[in-house]
C-alpha positions in Angstrom: 0.0 0.0 0.0 1.3 3.5 -0.7 2.3 5.8 2.1 0.1 8.5 0.9 -3.1 6.9 -0.5 -5.7 8.8 -2.5 -9.0 8.1 -0.9 -12.0 7.5 -3.2 -15.6 7.2 -2.1 -16.8 5.1 -0.4 -13.9 4.9 2.0 -13.5 1.5 3.7 -13.4 2.4 7.4 -11.9 0.5 10.3 -13.5 1.9 13.5 -11.6 1.4 16.8 -13.7 1.5 19.9 -13.4 0.9 23.7 -16.6 2.2 25.2 -20.3 2.8 24.4 -20.0 3.1 20.6 -22.1 6.2 20.2 -19.7 7.7 17.7 -19.8 4.4 15.8 -23.6 4.6 15.7 -23.3 8.2 14.4 -21.0 7.1 11.6 -23.4 4.3 10.6 -26.4 6.6 10.7 -24.7 9.0 8.3 -23.8 6.2 6.0 -27.3 4.7 6.0 -28.9 8.2 5.4 -26.6 8.8 2.4 -24.7 11.7 4.2 -21.3 9.9 4.4 -19.3 8.5 1.5 -17.9 5.6 3.4 -18.6 2.1 4.6 -17.8 0.2 7.8 -15.4 -2.5 6.8 -14.4 -3.6 10.4 -15.1 -2.6 14.0 -12.3 -3.4 16.4 -12.3 -3.2 20.2 -9.7 -3.9 22.8 -12.4 -4.7 25.4 -14.7 -7.7 24.9 -17.4 -6.3 27.2 -17.5 -2.8 25.7 -21.1 -1.9 24.7 -19.8 -0.9 21.3 -19.0 -4.6 20.6 -22.7 -5.5 21.2 -23.8 -2.5 19.1 -21.6 -3.7 16.2 -22.8 -7.3 16.4 -26.5 -6.3 16.7 -26.1 -4.3 13.5 -24.3 -7.1 11.7 -21.1 -5.2 11.2 -17.8 -7.1 11.0 -16.3 -6.9 14.5 -13.1 -8.2 16.1 -12.0 -8.1 19.8 -8.3 -7.9 20.1 -7.7 -7.9 23.9 -4.2 -7.1 25.0 -4.0 -9.9 27.6 -1.1 -12.3 26.9 0.3 -10.1 24.1 3.1 -7.6 24.3 2.5 -4.2 22.6 4.2 -5.1 19.4 2.4 -8.4 19.0 -0.9 -6.7 19.8 -0.1 -4.0 17.2 0.7 -6.6 14.6 -2.5 -8.5 15.2 -4.5 -5.3 14.8 -2.8 -4.5 11.5 -3.5 -8.0 10.2 -7.2 -7.7 11.0 -7.5 -4.3 9.4 -5.6 -5.3 6.2 -7.6 -8.5 5.9 -10.8 -6.4 6.0 -9.5 -4.1 3.3 -9.5 -1.0 5.6 -8.3 2.2 3.9 -8.8 4.6 6.8 -8.8 4.0 10.6 -11.1 6.1 12.8 -10.4 6.2 16.5 -13.9 6.6 18.0 -13.6 6.6 21.8 -10.6 4.2 21.6 -8.7 4.5 24.9 -5.6 2.4 24.3 -2.4 4.3 23.3 -1.3 2.8 20.0 2.3 1.5 19.7 4.8 3.5 17.6 5.1 0.7 15.1 1.4 0.8 14.4 1.4 4.6 14.1 4.2 4.5 11.6 2.4 1.7 9.6 -0.8 3.7 9.4 0.6 7.2 9.1 -1.7 9.3 7.0 -4.4 6.6 7.2 -5.6 7.0 10.8 -7.6 9.9 12.4 -8.9 10.5 15.9 -11.9 12.4 17.3 -11.2 14.3 20.5 -13.8 16.1 22.7 -11.9 19.4 23.1 -10.4 22.2 21.0 -6.9 20.8 20.8 -4.2 21.4 21.7 -6.2 22.3 24.9 -7.2 19.4 27.1 -5.4 16.8 25.1 -2.7 14.2 25.9 -2.4 11.7 28.8 -5.3 11.7 31.2 -7.7 13.7 29.0 -10.4 11.4 27.8 -14.2 11.1 28.1 -15.8 13.1 30.9 -12.3 14.0 32.3 -12.0 16.5 29.5 -15.3 18.2 30.3 -14.6 18.2 34.0 -11.4 20.1 33.3 -13.1 22.5 30.9 -15.8 23.4 33.5 -13.3 23.5 36.4 -11.2 26.0 34.5 -14.2 28.2 33.9 -14.1 28.2 30.1 -17.0 29.7 28.2 -16.3 27.7 25.1 -15.2 24.2 24.1 -15.6 21.9 21.1 -14.3 19.0 19.2 -11.3 18.2 17.0 -10.5 15.6 14.4 -6.8 15.1 13.8 -4.3 12.8 12.2 -2.9 10.1 14.5 0.8 10.5 15.1 3.3 9.4 17.8 2.6 12.5 19.8 -0.7 11.9 21.6 -3.5 14.2 20.5 -0.9 16.4 18.7 -1.3 15.3 15.1 -2.1 17.8 12.4 -5.7 19.1 12.8 -8.2 18.3 10.1 -11.1 20.2 11.5 -12.6 21.7 14.7 -16.1 22.8 15.8 -17.0 25.0 18.8 -19.9 25.2 21.2 -20.5 27.6 24.3 -20.2 26.3 27.8 -23.4 27.2 29.6 -23.5 28.6 33.2 -24.0 25.8 35.7 -23.5 23.1 33.2 -22.4 19.6 34.3 -19.7 17.5 32.6 -22.2 14.9 31.5 -24.6 17.6 30.2 -21.8 19.3 28.3 -20.7 15.9 26.8 -24.2 15.1 25.7 -24.5 18.5 24.0 -21.1 18.1 22.3 -21.7 14.6 21.0 -23.8 15.4 17.9 -21.4 18.2 17.2 -18.5 15.8 17.3 -20.2 13.4 15.0 -21.2 16.1 12.5 -17.6 17.3 12.4 -16.3 13.7 11.9 -18.7 13.1 9.1 -17.6 16.4 7.4 -14.0 15.5 7.7 -14.5 12.0 6.3 -16.4 13.3 3.3 -13.6 15.9 2.7 -11.1 13.0 2.7 -13.3 10.9 0.5 -13.6 13.7 -2.1 -10.1 15.0 -2.0 -10.8 18.2 -0.2 -8.4 17.1 2.6 -5.4 14.9 2.2 -2.8 13.0 4.3 0.0 15.1 5.7 2.5 13.7 3.3 0.4 14.8 0.3 0.1 18.4 1.5 -3.1 20.5 1.2 -5.3 20.4 -1.9 -4.6 23.0 -4.6 -5.8 26.5 -3.5 -5.9 25.7 0.2 -3.4 26.6 2.8 -4.0 23.7 5.2 -6.7 22.2 7.5 -9.9 24.1 7.7 -12.2 24.9 10.6 -15.7 23.5 10.0 
């Protein structure tokens, strides 16, 4: 496979999940409704009891559980790559995936893996910032605005080149769970927009550079 693939619709997605799978459902709904030029080629979880696994199976999507137990990081990484390649995955989407991916995996999938993060990166990214912990920190710091980011996966956690961001206000007296609930549809809409931009060549992998006439990643 080339280091800098040219994506063509529909993109074959490999979706990595660790939790509830709400983002996975959002991706699937966008595909079913004709709003997203992609297909779910494989769902992978590192947790056999993650609700996302049941969601995937109930929908009849191809799903694999690759638990880390008994495997070192490199062996686990190699097993993940084998499953993704066997399914014909072109682009990997980290959708609530909590495991830090080994460097070898990141190198192998450079320019072919993106992550959805519930903050306006680089703020509230990196080790320890995931799920409600992000919104707890946003509220504790008294921010009046937060949002979501989609970025390329690199070896620097939550620091890959940004593909798009979307913002929402933080309401007075808001709880972390309430803020997360309001942000979720915004996250999914942003992810769908970025995936469509990749499918139709409006965004490219970092190695390819920006499309003609554009200076770089856009805010959406």
